[in-house]
Structures are given as structure tokens and as C-alpha cells.
C-alpha positions as CSV (number, residue, x, y, z in Angstrom):
1,M,140.5,-11.7,-65.2
2,H,137.7,-9.5,-64.0
3,G,138.0,-10.9,-60.4
4,T,141.7,-10.3,-60.4
5,F,141.5,-6.5,-60.9
6,V,138.5,-6.3,-58.7
7,I,140.7,-7.7,-55.9
8,L,144.0,-5.9,-56.8
9,L,142.7,-2.3,-56.9
10,P,140.9,-2.4,-53.5
11,L,144.0,-4.2,-52.1
12,S,146.0,-1.2,-53.3
13,L,143.5,1.2,-51.5
14,I,143.9,-0.9,-48.3
15,L,147.7,-0.6,-48.6
16,M,147.4,3.1,-49.0
17,V,145.3,3.6,-46.0
18,F,147.5,1.3,-43.9
19,G,150.6,3.2,-45.2
20,G,149.0,6.5,-44.3
21,M,148.4,5.3,-40.7
22,T,152.0,4.0,-40.4
23,G,153.3,7.1,-42.0
24,F,151.4,9.3,-39.5
25,L,152.8,7.3,-36.6
26,S,156.3,7.3,-38.0
27,F,156.3,11.1,-38.3
28,L,155.0,11.4,-34.7
29,L,157.5,9.0,-33.3
30,R,160.4,10.0,-35.6
31,V,161.5,6.4,-36.1
32,S,163.6,5.9,-39.3
33,V,162.8,2.1,-39.5
34,L,159.0,2.8,-39.4
35,L,159.5,5.5,-42.1
36,L,161.4,3.0,-44.2
37,L,158.6,0.4,-43.7
38,T,156.0,3.0,-44.7
39,G,158.0,3.8,-47.9
40,T,158.3,0.1,-48.7
41,L,154.6,-0.3,-48.1
42,F,153.8,2.5,-50.6
43,F,156.1,1.0,-53.2
44,F,154.4,-2.3,-52.8
45,G,151.0,-0.6,-53.1
46,A,152.2,1.1,-56.3
47,L,153.3,-2.4,-57.6
48,V,149.8,-3.7,-56.8
49,T,148.2,-0.7,-58.5
50,L,150.3,-1.2,-61.6
51,A,149.4,-4.9,-61.7
52,G,145.7,-4.0,-61.4
53,I,145.9,-1.5,-64.2
54,S,147.7,-4.0,-66.4
55,V,145.1,-6.7,-65.8
56,Y,142.3,-4.1,-66.4
57,I,143.8,-3.2,-69.8
58,A,144.3,-6.9,-70.7
59,Y,140.7,-7.7,-69.6
60,S,139.4,-4.9,-71.8
61,A,141.4,-6.1,-74.8
62,A,140.1,-9.7,-74.3
63,A,136.6,-8.4,-74.0
64,F,137.0,-6.5,-77.3
65,R,138.4,-9.6,-79.0
66,E,135.4,-11.6,-77.8
67,A,133.0,-8.9,-79.1
68,L,134.8,-9.2,-82.4
69,C,134.1,-12.9,-82.5
70,L,130.5,-12.5,-81.5
71,L,129.7,-9.6,-83.8
72,E,130.8,-10.7,-87.2
73,E,129.5,-7.6,-88.8
74,K,132.3,-5.1,-89.2
75,A,129.8,-2.2,-89.7
76,L,128.4,-2.8,-86.2
77,L,131.8,-2.6,-84.7
78,D,132.4,0.8,-86.3
79,Q,129.5,2.1,-84.2
80,V,130.9,0.8,-81.0
81,D,132.9,3.4,-79.1
82,I,135.4,1.9,-76.6
83,R,137.1,4.2,-74.2
84,F,138.8,3.6,-70.8
85,G,137.6,6.8,-69.3
86,W,138.4,8.4,-66.0
87,S,138.9,5.1,-64.1
88,L,142.1,4.3,-66.0
89,A,143.4,7.9,-65.6
90,L,142.8,7.8,-61.9
91,G,144.6,4.5,-61.7
92,W,147.6,6.0,-63.3
93,I,147.5,9.0,-61.1
94,S,147.2,6.7,-58.1
95,F,150.3,4.7,-59.3
96,V,152.4,7.8,-59.7
97,A,151.2,9.3,-56.4
98,E,152.1,6.1,-54.5
99,L,155.6,6.0,-56.1
100,L,156.2,9.6,-55.1
101,T,154.9,9.0,-51.6
102,G,157.1,5.9,-51.2
103,A,160.1,7.8,-52.4
104,A,159.4,10.7,-50.0
105,F,159.1,8.3,-47.0
106,V,162.3,6.5,-48.0
107,A,164.1,9.9,-48.3
108,A,162.7,11.0,-45.0
109,A,164.0,7.8,-43.4
110,R,167.4,8.4,-44.8
111,V,167.5,12.1,-43.7
112,L,166.3,11.1,-40.2
113,S,168.9,8.3,-39.9
114,L,171.7,10.7,-41.0
115,R,170.6,13.3,-38.4
116,Q,170.5,10.7,-35.7
117,R,174.0,9.6,-36.6
118,Q,175.2,13.2,-36.7
119,N,173.7,13.9,-33.2
120,Q,175.3,10.8,-31.8
121,A,178.7,11.9,-33.1
122,I,178.4,15.2,-31.3
């Protein structure tokens, strides 16, 4: 499980960087299909981020269960403090930001497509 989220979260970062580059190009070129592709890319990146976060939580729960089996003394477990910390919070922030960015690109593609149709009608 550890190898899975070690791969998923950097893959999400790569998708965000690639999405940023295609988004920059799509705004410069004003191509609705490229904007739609960028929005889809960000939605896929959000899905990968969510999968990485889910695997991270499951891995932590499995590690805690293994620690329970190894440490049979309950008093020792009371002294162990388990927290996810800032990494999980940043993962959730990244997930929400990718969703909002994907929605913004899809909305921009829709607006651009409607404007192009309106200009063609005139």
C-alpha cells in the first residue's frame, strides 16, 4: 500500500503541472476543446489525488492494526499519539482546488463555445 500512494500523489502533481501548461496554452489560443481537455485533466488529477488520500488513510489504519498486534500491552498504546498532520490537510486542499480548477476550465470552455456560436450567428 505504501508504494501505491507514493506513486499516486506525485502522479497527481504531474497532472496538475501538465494541466497548468495546457490551461495556459488554451487561454492564449482561446480554443474551447483545449479548455475542455484541461478541465478533464484537472478532474482526473482530482480523482487520482482522492485515490492517493484514500490509500494513505487505509495504509495508516493498517499500520495501526499491525502495531496493535505487535504491542500487546494496552498501556503502551495509550502513550502512542497518532495524527495525520499537515500532509493529509494539504492533500484535501489539493483535491478541492483541483475540482474547482477543473470546473472553472469546463465553464470557460462552455462560455467560449457559446460566444463563438453567437459570433458565427451574427
